[in-house]
N, C-alpha and C positions, 0 to 999 in steps of 0.2 A: 639335193643339198640338205644336209642334216644340221640341226641346231647344235651349237657347242657352248659349253659353259664358259663364261668370261670372268667368273669370280665375283660378280656384283652381288650375288645372293648370299655371300658369306655372312653368317650370323653366329652368335654365341652358341655353344653346343646345347642340345636339349637336356634339360634336367627334369626327371620324372618326379611328379608329386603323387602322393598317395590318393587313391580313389578317383583319379582322373585319367583321361586319355590325352595324348599330345594334341589330337585334333580338337578336343573339347577346350583346350587352353589356347587355341588360336594358331597352333602350328600347322603347317602344310608341307607336303612332301613333293619334291621335284624328282621325277624318274631320270631325267637327263643328267642333272647335276648330282644326283644320288645324295641328297642331303635334305634335312628338315629345316625349314625356315619359319620364323615368326613373321608372317606377312598377311595382310588382309585382302590383297588382290586375287584375281582368278588365275593370272598368268605369272610365271616366274620372271622376275625383273631382269634376269641375266640371259636366259635362253629363249624366253617368250613361249614356252610350252605350258599347257594347262597344268595347274597344281592339283594334287590329290588332297581332298579335304576330308575324306572319310576312310576308315580302315577297309581293306579289301575283304 
């Protein structure tokens, strides 16, 4: 059984600031939901998969 996005992780769209990375500003990326969220936890609040906190 695979995890599915329930939409609970919806957040305002990412706005890039100069000289910073999204990850440095506290944004994390969920591969399953395919969106960046501003969230401090380790796991996505909607699909419960681990969030990526560093660039690949």
